[in-house]
Backbone as CSV, one residue per row, in Angstrom:
resi,resn,N_x,N_y,N_z,CA_x,CA_y,CA_z,C_x,C_y,C_z
1,MET,146.326,215.370,97.225,147.380,214.750,98.045,148.770,214.907,97.415
2,ARG,148.813,215.217,96.111,150.118,215.420,95.468,150.873,216.576,96.122
3,GLU,150.142,217.643,96.470,150.794,218.798,97.081,151.269,218.463,98.500
4,VAL,150.463,217.715,99.241,150.867,217.289,100.587,152.144,216.457,100.509
5,TRP,152.155,215.499,99.597,153.323,214.629,99.466,154.529,215.390,98.953
6,ALA,154.310,216.400,98.103,155.428,217.193,97.591,156.137,217.937,98.725
7,VAL,155.369,218.506,99.652,155.964,219.211,100.793,156.697,218.223,101.696
8,ALA,156.049,217.083,101.975,156.684,216.077,102.837,157.939,215.522,102.199
9,ARG,157.867,215.230,100.893,159.020,214.670,100.194,160.191,215.651,100.176
10,LYS,159.884,216.943,100.051,160.933,217.968,100.077,161.694,217.923,101.406
11,ASP,160.950,217.901,102.521,161.610,217.870,103.837,162.394,216.582,104.041
12,LEU,161.795,215.464,103.649,162.473,214.182,103.835,163.712,214.069,102.958
13,ARG,163.653,214.626,101.754,164.811,214.579,100.862,165.949,215.440,101.426
14,ILE,165.600,216.584,102.005,166.617,217.435,102.626,167.296,216.697,103.776
15,GLU,166.503,216.016,104.591,167.073,215.274,105.714,167.914,214.095,105.229
16,TRP,167.474,213.449,104.179,168.230,212.311,103.639,169.595,212.763,103.148
17,ARG,169.643,213.951,102.548,170.908,214.461,102.028,171.794,215.038,103.132
18,SER,171.192,215.703,104.107,171.985,216.347,105.164,172.394,215.372,106.266
19,LYS,171.608,214.304,106.471,171.874,213.292,107.504,171.887,213.889,108.916
20,VAL,171.190,215.002,109.130,171.182,215.629,110.449,170.486,214.737,111.474
21,VAL,169.336,214.187,111.097,168.599,213.328,112.034,169.401,212.075,112.354
22,ALA,169.986,211.459,111.342,170.729,210.209,111.546,172.032,210.426,112.296
23,SER,172.692,211.544,112.049,174.021,211.755,112.624,174.012,212.570,113.914
24,GLN,172.914,213.274,114.196,172.880,214.126,115.384,171.711,213.800,116.313
25,VAL,170.495,213.803,115.777,169.322,213.623,116.633,169.232,212.197,117.165
26,LEU,169.430,211.206,116.301,169.357,209.814,116.745,170.420,209.473,117.785
27,PRO,171.695,209.831,117.584,172.688,209.586,118.641,172.334,210.298,119.945
28,PHE,171.768,211.482,119.843,171.337,212.201,121.045,170.294,211.394,121.815
29,ALA,169.318,210.815,121.096,168.286,210.012,121.754,168.892,208.807,122.463
30,VAL,169.823,208.128,121.810,170.465,206.959,122.421,171.268,207.369,123.655
31,ILE,171.985,208.489,123.558,172.779,208.961,124.696,171.882,209.287,125.881
32,VAL,170.733,209.908,125.620,169.803,210.230,126.710,169.312,208.964,127.388
33,LEU,168.978,207.925,126.610,168.551,206.657,127.200,169.658,206.051,128.064
34,VAL,170.891,206.118,127.583,172.021,205.593,128.350,172.208,206.391,129.636
35,LEU,172.100,207.717,129.559,172.273,208.557,130.744,171.185,208.294,131.782
36,PHE,169.957,208.057,131.319,168.889,207.692,132.256,169.250,206.394,132.981
37,GLY,169.799,205.443,132.233,170.201,204.180,132.849,171.295,204.372,133.880
38,LEU,172.271,205.216,133.573,173.346,205.490,134.523,172.830,206.246,135.751
39,ALA,171.890,207.148,135.543,171.348,207.924,136.666,170.596,207.038,137.653
40,LEU,170.018,205.942,137.146,169.295,205.013,138.012,170.171,203.849,138.463
41,ASP,171.489,203.998,138.310,172.453,203.000,138.777,172.252,201.626,138.144
42,ALA,171.708,201.640,136.932,171.519,200.382,136.186,170.704,199.349,136.962
43,ASP,169.770,199.813,137.784,168.862,198.932,138.519,167.805,198.425,137.532
44,ARG,167.892,197.144,137.177,167.048,196.611,136.113,165.555,196.723,136.428
45,SER,165.157,196.401,137.649,163.734,196.464,137.979,163.223,197.896,137.927
46,THR,164.032,198.842,138.404,163.641,200.254,138.356,163.569,200.749,136.927
47,LEU,164.556,200.366,136.129,164.564,200.775,134.734,163.338,200.254,133.994
48,ARG,162.993,198.999,134.238,161.831,198.430,133.558,160.554,199.154,133.955
49,SER,160.407,199.483,135.230,159.185,200.150,135.680,159.102,201.591,135.185
50,PHE,160.259,202.224,134.987,160.279,203.616,134.530,160.435,203.752,133.022
51,THR,160.545,202.632,132.312,160.797,202.676,130.872,159.795,203.527,130.099
52,PRO,158.471,203.391,130.311,157.534,204.216,129.528,157.775,205.714,129.704
53,GLY,157.956,206.151,130.957,158.192,207.567,131.186,159.509,208.046,130.597
54,LEU,160.563,207.261,130.780,161.869,207.636,130.231,161.819,207.684,128.712
55,PHE,161.120,206.737,128.108,161.011,206.699,126.652,160.357,207.972,126.123
56,TRP,159.239,208.370,126.714,158.503,209.505,126.167,159.133,210.838,126.534
57,VAL,159.849,210.918,127.628,160.613,212.135,127.895,161.699,212.302,126.835
58,THR,162.348,211.202,126.487,163.360,211.254,125.423,162.734,211.641,124.089
59,VAL,161.552,211.100,123.798,160.850,211.467,122.565,160.550,212.966,122.554
60,LEU,160.202,213.522,123.707,159.940,214.959,123.783,161.174,215.761,123.387
61,PHE,162.330,215.395,123.942,163.571,216.086,123.589,163.846,215.978,122.085
62,VAL,163.698,214.765,121.569,163.966,214.528,120.150,162.971,215.292,119.279
63,ALA,161.710,215.328,119.698,160.681,216.013,118.910,160.977,217.508,118.800
64,ILE,161.426,218.117,119.893,161.746,219.546,119.858,162.876,219.811,118.869
65,LEU,163.902,218.956,118.887,165.003,219.121,117.942,164.538,218.930,116.500
66,THR,163.697,217.928,116.277,163.216,217.639,114.924,162.324,218.759,114.405
67,ILE,161.460,219.275,115.266,160.568,220.364,114.855,161.364,221.633,114.576
68,GLN,162.343,221.930,115.425,163.193,223.095,115.170,163.927,222.953,113.839
69,ARG,164.364,221.740,113.541,165.033,221.487,112.266,164.060,221.684,111.115
70,SER,162.821,221.223,111.256,161.817,221.365,110.213,161.539,222.832,109.905
71,VAL,161.550,223.657,110.956,161.308,225.086,110.770,162.530,225.776,110.191
72,SER,163.704,225.393,110.657,164.929,226.083,110.238,165.213,225.911,108.749
73,ILE,164.841,224.752,108.177,165.102,224.556,106.752,164.219,225.457,105.897
74,GLU,163.118,225.944,106.466,162.254,226.866,105.726,162.706,228.316,105.891
75,THR,163.260,228.654,107.049,163.666,230.031,107.307,165.060,230.335,106.773
76,ALA,165.888,229.300,106.564,167.268,229.526,106.140,167.346,230.248,104.797
77,SER,166.452,229.925,103.880,166.481,230.551,102.551,165.139,231.187,102.206
78,SER,164.420,231.647,103.245,163.114,232.294,103.049,162.140,231.402,102.283
79,ALA,162.205,230.097,102.566,161.348,229.150,101.850,159.881,229.301,102.230
80,PHE,159.601,229.838,103.427,158.204,230.058,103.802,157.516,230.982,102.796
81,GLU,158.262,231.974,102.303,157.688,232.875,101.308,157.335,232.105,100.041
82,ALA,158.200,231.176,99.643,157.919,230.358,98.458,156.706,229.467,98.680
83,LEU,156.552,228.940,99.888,155.388,228.115,100.185,154.106,228.937,100.104
84,ARG,154.167,230.180,100.590,152.988,231.036,100.512,152.615,231.344,99.061
85,LEU,153.644,231.511,98.221,153.408,231.868,96.820,153.118,230.660,95.937
86,SER,153.223,229.457,96.506,153.036,228.246,95.698,151.586,228.032,95.280
87,GLY,150.662,228.661,96.002,149.252,228.474,95.698,148.618,227.304,96.412
88,ALA,149.427,226.518,97.137,148.884,225.381,97.882,148.101,225.876,99.089
89,ALA,147.017,225.197,99.402,146.222,225.564,100.576,147.054,225.392,101.847
90,GLY,146.761,226.214,102.847,147.529,226.165,104.086,147.492,224.810,104.747
91,TRP,146.328,224.142,104.706,146.227,222.846,105.374,147.079,221.788,104.669
92,LYS,147.292,221.960,103.361,148.127,221.007,102.635,149.606,221.171,103.016
93,ILE,150.047,222.420,103.143,151.416,222.666,103.597,151.600,222.128,105.006
94,PHE,150.614,222.383,105.865,150.659,221.885,107.242,150.727,220.366,107.272
95,ALA,149.885,219.713,106.479,149.862,218.247,106.460,151.186,217.685,105.964
96,GLY,151.774,218.320,104.954,153.062,217.847,104.449,154.172,218.001,105.457
97,LYS,154.223,219.163,106.141,155.249,219.378,107.157,155.072,218.395,108.319
98,ALA,153.836,218.207,108.756,153.576,217.290,109.870,153.897,215.855,109.484
99,LEU,153.593,215.472,108.244,153.880,214.115,107.785,155.381,213.846,107.802
100,ALA,156.172,214.821,107.363,157.628,214.651,107.355,158.171,214.529,108.775
101,VAL,157.678,215.369,109.694,158.119,215.291,111.089,157.730,213.952,111.695
102,ALA,156.497,213.507,111.443,156.032,212.238,111.992,156.869,211.068,111.477
103,ALA,157.211,211.081,110.204,158.020,209.992,109.626,159.391,209.932,110.298
104,GLN,160.006,211.087,110.521,161.315,211.110,111.175,161.216,210.641,112.626
105,LEU,160.177,211.085,113.331,160.017,210.671,114.726,159.762,209.172,114.831
106,LEU,158.961,208.621,113.933,158.682,207.189,113.976,159.947,206.370,113.748
107,ALA,160.800,206.830,112.840,162.054,206.118,112.601,162.936,206.134,113.848
108,ILE,163.000,207.290,114.509,163.803,207.398,115.735,163.197,206.546,116.846
109,GLU,161.877,206.562,116.965,161.216,205.788,118.012,161.441,204.290,117.819
110,ALA,161.479,203.841,116.579,161.736,202.423,116.325,163.105,202.016,116.860
111,VAL,164.101,202.864,116.638,165.438,202.582,117.165,165.432,202.662,118.683
112,MET,164.718,203.638,119.230,164.655,203.782,120.692,163.978,202.586,121.352
113,LEU,162.941,202.038,120.716,162.290,200.853,121.272,163.259,199.676,121.319
114,LEU,164.053,199.549,120.284,165.094,198.523,120.302,166.088,198.816,121.422
115,GLY,166.379,200.095,121.639,167.311,200.481,122.692,166.814,200.137,124.082
116,VAL,165.513,200.356,124.355,165.009,200.053,125.696,164.967,198.545,125.933
117,VAL,164.788,197.776,124.853,164.838,196.322,125.009,166.247,195.877,125.378
118,VAL,167.248,196.445,124.722,168.638,196.055,124.964,169.157,196.625,126.273
119,LEU,168.893,197.918,126.522,169.474,198.604,127.678,168.687,198.348,128.963
120,TYR,167.359,198.326,128.858,166.528,198.223,130.059,165.918,196.845,130.262
121,ARG,166.147,195.948,129.302,165.590,194.587,129.359,164.055,194.600,129.419
122,SER,163.447,195.549,128.714,161.994,195.621,128.673,161.455,194.593,127.686
123,SER,160.204,194.231,127.862,159.557,193.269,126.957,158.182,193.792,126.587
124,PHE,157.758,193.496,125.355,156.472,193.959,124.858,155.407,192.905,125.136
125,GLU,154.556,193.187,126.131,153.465,192.263,126.437,152.329,192.405,125.432
126,ASP,152.149,193.623,124.911,151.100,193.867,123.910,151.692,194.754,122.807
127,PRO,152.377,194.137,121.842,153.031,194.923,120.786,152.057,195.782,119.988
128,VAL,150.843,195.288,119.765,149.862,196.059,118.986,149.522,197.354,119.702
129,LEU,149.341,197.280,121.022,149.048,198.478,121.804,150.224,199.447,121.767
130,VAL,151.430,198.934,121.887,152.626,199.793,121.867,152.728,200.529,120.537
131,VAL,152.547,199.813,119.440,152.663,200.423,118.114,151.540,201.430,117.884
132,THR,150.322,201.068,118.265,149.183,201.969,118.070,149.344,203.245,118.883
133,ALA,149.763,203.100,120.142,149.972,204.275,120.988,151.088,205.157,120.438
134,ALA,152.156,204.536,119.958,153.262,205.305,119.392,152.816,206.072,118.156
135,LEU,152.016,205.449,117.294,151.524,206.128,116.101,150.643,207.310,116.459
136,ALA,149.688,207.097,117.376,148.768,208.176,117.754,149.509,209.320,118.426
137,ALA,150.421,208.989,119.350,151.169,210.037,120.043,152.069,210.800,119.078
138,THR,152.667,210.100,118.140,153.561,210.753,117.176,152.793,211.710,116.281
139,VAL,151.612,211.320,115.853,150.788,212.215,115.042,150.422,213.465,115.840
140,ALA,150.059,213.282,117.109,149.719,214.433,117.955,150.914,215.359,118.120
141,ILE,152.092,214.790,118.367,153.299,215.598,118.551,153.666,216.324,117.262
142,ALA,153.597,215.619,116.130,153.987,216.216,114.853,153.040,217.333,114.437
143,THR,151.755,217.143,114.637,150.795,218.174,114.229,150.893,219.397,115.130
144,ALA,150.970,219.186,116.440,151.111,220.324,117.351,152.440,221.035,117.112
145,GLY,153.497,220.277,116.933,154.805,220.874,116.726,154.898,221.658,115.438
146,SER,154.291,221.168,114.365,154.333,221.871,113.086,153.613,223.208,113.162
147,LEU,152.493,223.249,113.879,151.770,224.509,114.032,152.546,225.491,114.907
148,TYR,153.006,225.027,116.054,153.695,225.929,116.975,155.081,226.302,116.470
149,GLY,155.655,225.466,115.614,156.943,225.818,115.026,156.843,227.053,114.160
150,VAL,155.840,227.095,113.291,155.677,228.269,112.428,155.171,229.460,113.233
151,LEU,154.435,229.214,114.314,154.008,230.302,115.189,155.208,230.959,115.859
152,ALA,156.178,230.143,116.277,157.383,230.676,116.901,158.199,231.505,115.921
153,VAL,158.165,231.128,114.638,158.879,231.912,113.623,158.315,233.328,113.561
154,GLY,156.994,233.428,113.623,156.362,234.741,113.595,156.725,235.593,114.794
155,MET,157.056,234.942,115.918,157.457,235.674,117.119,158.923,236.068,117.073
156,GLY,159.698,235.463,116.150,161.083,235.860,115.944,162.084,235.275,116.909
157,VAL,161.662,234.367,117.811,162.584,233.787,118.800,162.346,232.289,118.899
158,ARG,162.301,231.603,117.763,161.859,230.213,117.735,162.717,229.277,118.568
159,ASP,164.055,229.509,118.632,164.938,228.566,119.308,164.690,228.535,120.807
160,THR,164.273,229.652,121.380,164.065,229.701,122.824,162.607,229.546,123.222
161,ILE,161.706,230.056,122.402,160.304,230.052,122.802,159.588,228.762,122.441
162,LEU,160.074,228.037,121.423,159.372,226.844,120.961,159.191,225.797,122.058
163,PRO,160.236,225.444,122.836,159.995,224.457,123.904,158.957,224.910,124.910
164,MET,158.945,226.194,125.241,157.962,226.691,126.212,156.555,226.675,125.652
165,LEU,156.417,226.847,124.344,155.096,226.758,123.724,154.610,225.316,123.654
166,LEU,155.531,224.410,123.373,155.145,223.020,123.144,154.877,222.242,124.431
167,LEU,155.656,222.498,125.474,155.554,221.671,126.678,154.139,221.619,127.258
168,PRO,153.444,222.756,127.437,152.074,222.659,127.982,151.124,221.909,127.063
169,ILE,151.327,222.043,125.747,150.437,221.388,124.785,150.687,219.891,124.733
170,LEU,151.960,219.497,124.837,152.314,218.086,124.702,152.266,217.324,126.019
171,ALA,152.161,218.025,127.145,152.143,217.340,128.445,151.043,216.276,128.536
172,PRO,149.781,216.588,128.178,148.762,215.528,128.247,149.025,214.382,127.287
173,VAL,149.632,214.667,126.139,149.971,213.606,125.187,151.006,212.669,125.792
174,LEU,152.026,213.242,126.432,153.073,212.421,127.033,152.525,211.583,128.189
175,VAL,151.617,212.151,128.972,151.009,211.397,130.075,150.212,210.213,129.535
176,ALA,149.374,210.479,128.528,148.556,209.405,127.952,149.422,208.341,127.287
177,ALA,150.468,208.769,126.576,151.350,207.812,125.915,152.094,206.960,126.942
178,THR,152.516,207.577,128.039,153.210,206.833,129.094,152.299,205.787,129.712
179,ARG,151.060,206.161,129.963,150.123,205.210,130.570,149.789,204.070,129.609
180,ALA,149.660,204.391,128.319,149.411,203.330,127.334,150.599,202.375,127.270
181,PHE,151.810,202.917,127.322,153.003,202.070,127.320,153.123,201.275,128.618
182,ASP,152.627,201.818,129.725,152.622,201.058,130.983,151.903,199.734,130.803
183,ASP,150.781,199.788,130.091,150.021,198.558,129.827,150.717,197.712,128.770
184,GLY,151.186,198.359,127.697,151.817,197.603,126.619,153.101,196.906,127.026
185,LEU,153.838,197.521,127.970,155.079,196.925,128.465,154.875,196.189,129.788
186,SER,153.618,196.159,130.252,153.262,195.455,131.492,154.053,195.965,132.693
187,THR,154.158,197.288,132.808,154.817,197.876,133.977,153.815,198.417,134.988
188,ALA,152.534,198.495,134.605,151.481,198.944,135.519,150.155,198.389,135.033
189,ALA,149.253,198.173,135.981,147.938,197.619,135.650,146.980,198.752,135.311
190,VAL,146.951,199.147,134.044,146.059,200.205,133.575,145.392,199.733,132.287
191,ASN,144.351,200.460,131.899,143.664,200.167,130.636,144.361,200.952,129.528
192,GLY,145.332,200.326,128.901,146.118,201.014,127.898,145.324,201.442,126.690
193,TRP,144.331,200.673,126.299,143.551,201.024,125.114,142.696,202.256,125.355
194,ALA,142.250,202.464,126.593,141.512,203.693,126.905,142.412,204.914,126.740
195,TRP,143.653,204.797,127.221,144.606,205.887,127.051,144.971,206.070,125.589
196,CYS,145.016,204.982,124.852,145.308,205.061,123.424,144.180,205.792,122.688
197,SER,142.954,205.567,123.107,141.820,206.292,122.522,141.931,207.785,122.791
198,LEU,142.385,208.133,123.996,142.593,209.541,124.319,143.679,210.145,123.430
199,LEU,144.745,209.365,123.180,145.799,209.831,122.276,145.246,210.089,120.878
200,ALA,144.380,209.223,120.408,143.779,209.414,119.086,142.945,210.692,119.048
201,CYS,142.262,210.981,120.145,141.479,212.220,120.219,142.394,213.445,120.164
202,PHE,143.507,213.388,120.890,144.477,214.490,120.845,145.009,214.668,119.426
203,ALA,145.364,213.562,118.783,145.910,213.629,117.425,144.904,214.262,116.470
204,LEU,143.643,213.846,116.559,142.609,214.394,115.689,142.376,215.870,115.973
205,LEU,142.328,216.228,117.262,142.097,217.620,117.645,143.213,218.523,117.150
206,TYR,144.470,218.113,117.384,145.599,218.939,116.963,145.669,219.030,115.440
207,ALA,145.312,217.955,114.753,145.337,217.975,113.284,144.291,218.947,112.740
208,ILE,143.101,218.943,113.322,142.042,219.842,112.855,142.408,221.299,113.132
209,ILE,142.862,221.565,114.356,143.235,222.939,114.709,144.394,223.419,113.837
210,GLY,145.374,222.558,113.651,146.513,222.930,112.824,146.125,223.201,111.384
211,GLY,145.274,222.333,110.827,144.854,222.525,109.449,144.082,223.814,109.237
212,VAL,143.282,224.199,110.223,142.493,225.422,110.110,143.352,226.670,110.341
213,ALA,144.265,226.595,111.323,145.005,227.794,111.740,146.306,228.012,110.980
214,TYR,146.827,226.988,110.315,148.183,227.089,109.757,148.298,228.199,108.711
215,ALA,147.310,228.324,107.854,147.383,229.352,106.807,147.466,230.746,107.400
216,VAL,146.710,230.995,108.444,146.721,232.317,109.094,148.069,232.569,109.754
217,VAL,148.572,231.551,110.461,149.860,231.695,111.152,150.985,231.845,110.141
218,LEU,150.908,231.125,109.023,151.955,231.185,108.008,152.069,232.585,107.422
219,GLU,150.962,233.283,107.287,151.002,234.640,106.741,151.789,235.583,107.635
220,ASP,151.810,235.304,108.947,152.530,236.155,109.882,153.965,235.703,110.121
221,ALA,154.352,234.554,109.543,155.683,233.996,109.807,156.766,234.843,109.141
């Protein structure tokens, strides 16, 4: 686990020093939430009912930016070559990159949840379900994004192709996360824990596939 944490700590330290997530990605997420509110004419009942979907669409936008940033810091100085030569197993590099992305997304999501409470007047009927669903969905997004991010590098057009690669993969995750939040925020009568279980399955599946495939994809990056 030392090697996994070393990779994650490297990415997190770079972000802490550059402040890109805090100064660019986080304000972008808040602006998107505000724009959604303006587009719906600040109708409180409509905003509350659409909060889960609006929240996770915003997370999708933020995740793409965060994943692109995670990849760009490796390609800027040919760091992928150094990772290959480090001797660390591919799954350890993958786990470290995914852990760093997940940590950044969770921090942004925490601020966004505060934002939907203030802007949309939403309330948490089941906070445990909301937190659990957010954790499972974030792990699924981070693991899928970390794998497809390095895959896009190998294709040589990461800035344009990455969203198109990620959207089909993340669509079921966003649907399940939205439905779980529907129950957690009491905006629809659904079994949120069943959807949360599905999110956990997605997270586990993407983590296993990523851990197995990352070393092969990294060699072609």
